[in-house]
PyMOL commands that place a pseudoatom at each C-alpha (Angstrom):
pseudoatom trace, name=CA, resn=UNK, resi=1, chain=A, elem=C, hetatm=0, pos=[12.164, -30.003, -25.341]
pseudoatom trace, name=CA, resn=UNK, resi=2, chain=A, elem=C, hetatm=0, pos=[14.216, -31.673, -22.612]
pseudoatom trace, name=CA, resn=UNK, resi=3, chain=A, elem=C, hetatm=0, pos=[11.211, -32.313, -20.503]
pseudoatom trace, name=CA, resn=UNK, resi=4, chain=A, elem=C, hetatm=0, pos=[9.312, -33.899, -23.365]
pseudoatom trace, name=CA, resn=UNK, resi=5, chain=A, elem=C, hetatm=0, pos=[12.312, -36.218, -23.898]
pseudoatom trace, name=CA, resn=UNK, resi=6, chain=A, elem=C, hetatm=0, pos=[12.363, -37.131, -20.169]
pseudoatom trace, name=CA, resn=UNK, resi=7, chain=A, elem=C, hetatm=0, pos=[8.759, -38.134, -20.168]
pseudoatom trace, name=CA, resn=UNK, resi=8, chain=A, elem=C, hetatm=0, pos=[9.127, -40.095, -23.443]
pseudoatom trace, name=CA, resn=UNK, resi=9, chain=A, elem=C, hetatm=0, pos=[11.955, -41.975, -21.611]
pseudoatom trace, name=CA, resn=UNK, resi=10, chain=A, elem=C, hetatm=0, pos=[9.871, -42.679, -18.700]
pseudoatom trace, name=CA, resn=UNK, resi=11, chain=A, elem=C, hetatm=0, pos=[6.858, -43.728, -20.803]
pseudoatom trace, name=CA, resn=UNK, resi=12, chain=A, elem=C, hetatm=0, pos=[8.976, -46.345, -22.798]
pseudoatom trace, name=CA, resn=UNK, resi=13, chain=A, elem=C, hetatm=0, pos=[9.885, -47.980, -19.564]
pseudoatom trace, name=CA, resn=UNK, resi=14, chain=A, elem=C, hetatm=0, pos=[7.469, -50.720, -18.483]
pseudoatom trace, name=CA, resn=UNK, resi=15, chain=A, elem=C, hetatm=0, pos=[6.742, -50.610, -14.808]
pseudoatom trace, name=CA, resn=UNK, resi=16, chain=A, elem=C, hetatm=0, pos=[8.400, -48.999, -11.826]
pseudoatom trace, name=CA, resn=UNK, resi=17, chain=A, elem=C, hetatm=0, pos=[11.634, -50.840, -11.882]
pseudoatom trace, name=CA, resn=UNK, resi=18, chain=A, elem=C, hetatm=0, pos=[12.414, -49.829, -15.466]
pseudoatom trace, name=CA, resn=UNK, resi=19, chain=A, elem=C, hetatm=0, pos=[11.506, -46.308, -14.830]
pseudoatom trace, name=CA, resn=UNK, resi=20, chain=A, elem=C, hetatm=0, pos=[13.926, -46.119, -11.981]
pseudoatom trace, name=CA, resn=UNK, resi=21, chain=A, elem=C, hetatm=0, pos=[16.516, -47.059, -14.508]
pseudoatom trace, name=CA, resn=UNK, resi=22, chain=A, elem=C, hetatm=0, pos=[15.313, -44.277, -17.044]
pseudoatom trace, name=CA, resn=UNK, resi=23, chain=A, elem=C, hetatm=0, pos=[17.962, -41.696, -18.115]
pseudoatom trace, name=CA, resn=UNK, resi=24, chain=A, elem=C, hetatm=0, pos=[17.203, -38.556, -16.182]
pseudoatom trace, name=CA, resn=UNK, resi=25, chain=A, elem=C, hetatm=0, pos=[19.947, -36.487, -18.041]
pseudoatom trace, name=CA, resn=UNK, resi=26, chain=A, elem=C, hetatm=0, pos=[17.359, -34.531, -20.073]
pseudoatom trace, name=CA, resn=UNK, resi=27, chain=A, elem=C, hetatm=0, pos=[15.200, -33.780, -17.217]
pseudoatom trace, name=CA, resn=UNK, resi=28, chain=A, elem=C, hetatm=0, pos=[18.149, -32.714, -15.017]
pseudoatom trace, name=CA, resn=UNK, resi=29, chain=A, elem=C, hetatm=0, pos=[19.244, -30.410, -17.977]
pseudoatom trace, name=CA, resn=UNK, resi=30, chain=A, elem=C, hetatm=0, pos=[15.646, -28.917, -17.997]
pseudoatom trace, name=CA, resn=UNK, resi=31, chain=A, elem=C, hetatm=0, pos=[15.519, -28.478, -14.233]
pseudoatom trace, name=CA, resn=UNK, resi=32, chain=A, elem=C, hetatm=0, pos=[18.836, -26.813, -14.064]
pseudoatom trace, name=CA, resn=UNK, resi=33, chain=A, elem=C, hetatm=0, pos=[18.015, -24.354, -17.007]
pseudoatom trace, name=CA, resn=UNK, resi=34, chain=A, elem=C, hetatm=0, pos=[14.740, -23.407, -15.417]
pseudoatom trace, name=CA, resn=UNK, resi=35, chain=A, elem=C, hetatm=0, pos=[16.529, -22.982, -12.108]
pseudoatom trace, name=CA, resn=UNK, resi=36, chain=A, elem=C, hetatm=0, pos=[19.105, -20.822, -13.674]
pseudoatom trace, name=CA, resn=UNK, resi=37, chain=A, elem=C, hetatm=0, pos=[16.476, -18.610, -15.359]
pseudoatom trace, name=CA, resn=UNK, resi=38, chain=A, elem=C, hetatm=0, pos=[14.687, -17.994, -12.148]
pseudoatom trace, name=CA, resn=UNK, resi=39, chain=A, elem=C, hetatm=0, pos=[17.930, -17.243, -10.209]
pseudoatom trace, name=CA, resn=UNK, resi=40, chain=A, elem=C, hetatm=0, pos=[18.933, -14.760, -12.805]
pseudoatom trace, name=CA, resn=UNK, resi=41, chain=A, elem=C, hetatm=0, pos=[15.544, -12.993, -12.675]
pseudoatom trace, name=CA, resn=UNK, resi=42, chain=A, elem=C, hetatm=0, pos=[15.683, -12.979, -8.915]
pseudoatom trace, name=CA, resn=UNK, resi=43, chain=A, elem=C, hetatm=0, pos=[19.308, -11.454, -9.083]
pseudoatom trace, name=CA, resn=UNK, resi=44, chain=A, elem=C, hetatm=0, pos=[17.989, -8.756, -11.476]
pseudoatom trace, name=CA, resn=UNK, resi=45, chain=A, elem=C, hetatm=0, pos=[15.118, -7.908, -9.174]
pseudoatom trace, name=CA, resn=UNK, resi=46, chain=A, elem=C, hetatm=0, pos=[17.526, -7.745, -6.174]
pseudoatom trace, name=CA, resn=UNK, resi=47, chain=A, elem=C, hetatm=0, pos=[19.712, -5.233, -8.075]
pseudoatom trace, name=CA, resn=UNK, resi=48, chain=A, elem=C, hetatm=0, pos=[16.839, -3.152, -9.072]
pseudoatom trace, name=CA, resn=UNK, resi=49, chain=A, elem=C, hetatm=0, pos=[15.452, -2.873, -5.525]
pseudoatom trace, name=CA, resn=UNK, resi=50, chain=A, elem=C, hetatm=0, pos=[18.962, -2.208, -4.272]
pseudoatom trace, name=CA, resn=UNK, resi=51, chain=A, elem=C, hetatm=0, pos=[18.914, 1.011, -6.390]
pseudoatom trace, name=CA, resn=UNK, resi=52, chain=A, elem=C, hetatm=0, pos=[16.046, 2.382, -4.508]
pseudoatom trace, name=CA, resn=UNK, resi=53, chain=A, elem=C, hetatm=0, pos=[16.438, 4.245, -1.086]
pseudoatom trace, name=CA, resn=UNK, resi=54, chain=A, elem=C, hetatm=0, pos=[16.379, 1.546, 1.720]
pseudoatom trace, name=CA, resn=UNK, resi=55, chain=A, elem=C, hetatm=0, pos=[14.590, 3.898, 3.971]
pseudoatom trace, name=CA, resn=UNK, resi=56, chain=A, elem=C, hetatm=0, pos=[11.420, 3.471, 1.804]
pseudoatom trace, name=CA, resn=UNK, resi=57, chain=A, elem=C, hetatm=0, pos=[8.758, 1.279, 3.296]
pseudoatom trace, name=CA, resn=UNK, resi=58, chain=A, elem=C, hetatm=0, pos=[6.747, -0.021, 0.332]
pseudoatom trace, name=CA, resn=UNK, resi=59, chain=A, elem=C, hetatm=0, pos=[5.722, -3.429, -0.741]
pseudoatom trace, name=CA, resn=UNK, resi=60, chain=A, elem=C, hetatm=0, pos=[6.866, -3.692, -4.347]
pseudoatom trace, name=CA, resn=UNK, resi=61, chain=A, elem=C, hetatm=0, pos=[4.593, -5.369, -6.760]
pseudoatom trace, name=CA, resn=UNK, resi=62, chain=A, elem=C, hetatm=0, pos=[5.952, -7.285, -9.696]
pseudoatom trace, name=CA, resn=UNK, resi=63, chain=A, elem=C, hetatm=0, pos=[4.665, -4.414, -11.927]
pseudoatom trace, name=CA, resn=UNK, resi=64, chain=A, elem=C, hetatm=0, pos=[6.663, -1.972, -9.705]
pseudoatom trace, name=CA, resn=UNK, resi=65, chain=A, elem=C, hetatm=0, pos=[9.753, -3.878, -10.131]
pseudoatom trace, name=CA, resn=UNK, resi=66, chain=A, elem=C, hetatm=0, pos=[9.106, -4.062, -13.880]
pseudoatom trace, name=CA, resn=UNK, resi=67, chain=A, elem=C, hetatm=0, pos=[8.918, -0.160, -13.896]
pseudoatom trace, name=CA, resn=UNK, resi=68, chain=A, elem=C, hetatm=0, pos=[11.972, 0.177, -11.698]
pseudoatom trace, name=CA, resn=UNK, resi=69, chain=A, elem=C, hetatm=0, pos=[13.975, -2.281, -13.938]
pseudoatom trace, name=CA, resn=UNK, resi=70, chain=A, elem=C, hetatm=0, pos=[13.132, -0.249, -17.063]
pseudoatom trace, name=CA, resn=UNK, resi=71, chain=A, elem=C, hetatm=0, pos=[14.163, 3.036, -15.277]
pseudoatom trace, name=CA, resn=UNK, resi=72, chain=A, elem=C, hetatm=0, pos=[17.266, 1.523, -14.129]
pseudoatom trace, name=CA, resn=UNK, resi=73, chain=A, elem=C, hetatm=0, pos=[18.157, 0.219, -17.651]
pseudoatom trace, name=CA, resn=UNK, resi=74, chain=A, elem=C, hetatm=0, pos=[17.035, 3.403, -19.558]
pseudoatom trace, name=CA, resn=UNK, resi=75, chain=A, elem=C, hetatm=0, pos=[17.253, 6.228, -16.944]
pseudoatom trace, name=CA, resn=UNK, resi=76, chain=A, elem=C, hetatm=0, pos=[13.462, 7.256, -16.988]
pseudoatom trace, name=CA, resn=UNK, resi=77, chain=A, elem=C, hetatm=0, pos=[10.059, 6.158, -18.207]
pseudoatom trace, name=CA, resn=UNK, resi=78, chain=A, elem=C, hetatm=0, pos=[6.785, 7.649, -19.533]
pseudoatom trace, name=CA, resn=UNK, resi=79, chain=A, elem=C, hetatm=0, pos=[3.375, 6.539, -18.638]
pseudoatom trace, name=CA, resn=UNK, resi=80, chain=A, elem=C, hetatm=0, pos=[2.926, 5.441, -22.328]
pseudoatom trace, name=CA, resn=UNK, resi=81, chain=A, elem=C, hetatm=0, pos=[6.003, 3.124, -21.883]
pseudoatom trace, name=CA, resn=UNK, resi=82, chain=A, elem=C, hetatm=0, pos=[4.557, 1.675, -18.832]
pseudoatom trace, name=CA, resn=UNK, resi=83, chain=A, elem=C, hetatm=0, pos=[1.316, 0.927, -20.654]
pseudoatom trace, name=CA, resn=UNK, resi=84, chain=A, elem=C, hetatm=0, pos=[3.072, -0.765, -23.362]
pseudoatom trace, name=CA, resn=UNK, resi=85, chain=A, elem=C, hetatm=0, pos=[5.469, -2.750, -21.107]
pseudoatom trace, name=CA, resn=UNK, resi=86, chain=A, elem=C, hetatm=0, pos=[2.691, -3.931, -18.595]
pseudoatom trace, name=CA, resn=UNK, resi=87, chain=A, elem=C, hetatm=0, pos=[-0.106, -4.196, -21.149]
pseudoatom trace, name=CA, resn=UNK, resi=88, chain=A, elem=C, hetatm=0, pos=[-2.427, -1.987, -19.014]
pseudoatom trace, name=CA, resn=UNK, resi=89, chain=A, elem=C, hetatm=0, pos=[-4.512, 0.972, -19.706]
pseudoatom trace, name=CA, resn=UNK, resi=90, chain=A, elem=C, hetatm=0, pos=[-3.262, 4.547, -19.467]
pseudoatom trace, name=CA, resn=UNK, resi=91, chain=A, elem=C, hetatm=0, pos=[-5.195, 5.184, -16.272]
pseudoatom trace, name=CA, resn=UNK, resi=92, chain=A, elem=C, hetatm=0, pos=[-3.965, 2.039, -14.585]
pseudoatom trace, name=CA, resn=UNK, resi=93, chain=A, elem=C, hetatm=0, pos=[-0.220, 3.136, -15.598]
pseudoatom trace, name=CA, resn=UNK, resi=94, chain=A, elem=C, hetatm=0, pos=[-0.887, 6.498, -14.160]
pseudoatom trace, name=CA, resn=UNK, resi=95, chain=A, elem=C, hetatm=0, pos=[-2.094, 4.982, -10.815]
pseudoatom trace, name=CA, resn=UNK, resi=96, chain=A, elem=C, hetatm=0, pos=[1.066, 2.760, -10.713]
pseudoatom trace, name=CA, resn=UNK, resi=97, chain=A, elem=C, hetatm=0, pos=[3.393, 5.619, -11.272]
pseudoatom trace, name=CA, resn=UNK, resi=98, chain=A, elem=C, hetatm=0, pos=[1.433, 7.882, -8.857]
pseudoatom trace, name=CA, resn=UNK, resi=99, chain=A, elem=C, hetatm=0, pos=[1.972, 5.329, -6.070]
pseudoatom trace, name=CA, resn=UNK, resi=100, chain=A, elem=C, hetatm=0, pos=[5.666, 5.180, -6.734]
pseudoatom trace, name=CA, resn=UNK, resi=101, chain=A, elem=C, hetatm=0, pos=[6.000, 9.039, -6.739]
pseudoatom trace, name=CA, resn=UNK, resi=102, chain=A, elem=C, hetatm=0, pos=[3.914, 9.435, -3.351]
pseudoatom trace, name=CA, resn=UNK, resi=103, chain=A, elem=C, hetatm=0, pos=[6.205, 6.869, -1.921]
pseudoatom trace, name=CA, resn=UNK, resi=104, chain=A, elem=C, hetatm=0, pos=[9.188, 8.888, -3.013]
pseudoatom trace, name=CA, resn=UNK, resi=105, chain=A, elem=C, hetatm=0, pos=[10.549, 6.281, -5.350]
pseudoatom trace, name=CA, resn=UNK, resi=106, chain=A, elem=C, hetatm=0, pos=[10.091, 8.138, -8.303]
pseudoatom trace, name=CA, resn=UNK, resi=107, chain=A, elem=C, hetatm=0, pos=[10.245, 11.846, -9.344]
pseudoatom trace, name=CA, resn=UNK, resi=108, chain=A, elem=C, hetatm=0, pos=[8.539, 13.619, -12.115]
pseudoatom trace, name=CA, resn=UNK, resi=109, chain=A, elem=C, hetatm=0, pos=[10.554, 15.451, -14.841]
pseudoatom trace, name=CA, resn=UNK, resi=110, chain=A, elem=C, hetatm=0, pos=[9.090, 17.616, -17.590]
pseudoatom trace, name=CA, resn=UNK, resi=111, chain=A, elem=C, hetatm=0, pos=[5.762, 19.170, -18.379]
pseudoatom trace, name=CA, resn=UNK, resi=112, chain=A, elem=C, hetatm=0, pos=[2.622, 18.349, -20.329]
pseudoatom trace, name=CA, resn=UNK, resi=113, chain=A, elem=C, hetatm=0, pos=[3.339, 15.609, -23.174]
pseudoatom trace, name=CA, resn=UNK, resi=114, chain=A, elem=C, hetatm=0, pos=[6.988, 15.376, -22.066]
pseudoatom trace, name=CA, resn=UNK, resi=115, chain=A, elem=C, hetatm=0, pos=[6.638, 14.105, -18.639]
pseudoatom trace, name=CA, resn=UNK, resi=116, chain=A, elem=C, hetatm=0, pos=[9.072, 11.341, -17.646]
pseudoatom trace, name=CA, resn=UNK, resi=117, chain=A, elem=C, hetatm=0, pos=[9.818, 9.602, -14.300]
pseudoatom trace, name=CA, resn=UNK, resi=118, chain=A, elem=C, hetatm=0, pos=[13.262, 9.001, -12.817]
pseudoatom trace, name=CA, resn=UNK, resi=119, chain=A, elem=C, hetatm=0, pos=[14.369, 7.292, -9.490]
pseudoatom trace, name=CA, resn=UNK, resi=120, chain=A, elem=C, hetatm=0, pos=[14.967, 9.714, -6.784]
for i in range(1, 120): cmd.bond("trace and resi %d" % i, "trace and resi %d" % (i + 1))
show_as sticks, trace
zoom trace
């Protein structure tokens, strides 16, 4: 909304000199809000990754971080929850989880249909 108002303000000004005098308040508000959202997202990712053993040498994907964030919030995750949160098929979810288990980030708990994964 603020970005639209900013562009409307610029378009109303005729020529470069008038555009330089355009009110940038709405654009600055839009920019700062967007910046804040991204900083908060990054801060959350740092907190999630800080909860993982620092001796683990693995390049986490955005999907890995989403899984770890969920586990940090709720204590554990199932493969069906990974399917839902990442909007992927069951086999892909199992591969993502397997990679985290093999790299000693997650451990498996439970049997058969009650399998859940937790941080090590």
